[in-house]
Steps between C-alpha positions, in 0.01 A plus 500: 500500500203359694152600393275612786136409540244759603561411866874551464591129506742389228411212266790299643385554858146398406624175345731419790217561747313207342787251509607308809869502591492118511378494138794715394739273694362190323493665156866599531595137571453452872395157625180429693499690830488323834248711685627847419869404469721393211861498382672795335522315166655803324814464712493119521379509860402162639334602830160655561652847527232690308180604674203608287196681635226529238266685736750785536650460150857466627792255503826475691814294434652452845816339359564777250374786715266641236128529443227723376153547375 
């Protein structure tokens, strides 16, 4: 169960709000990005199929058809 802060934001959401998507990508094993693109290393992708937008906090894997915040 997620604990809520006084403002209603969960602890997990508060932590994630402070972390850039590109940092998560790198921490999980992704190589250095070229601009805002990189390979889908988790599925052995070799093209720049993943787009990461730190300003919006989102990513999209065009080859795999998945993404999220």
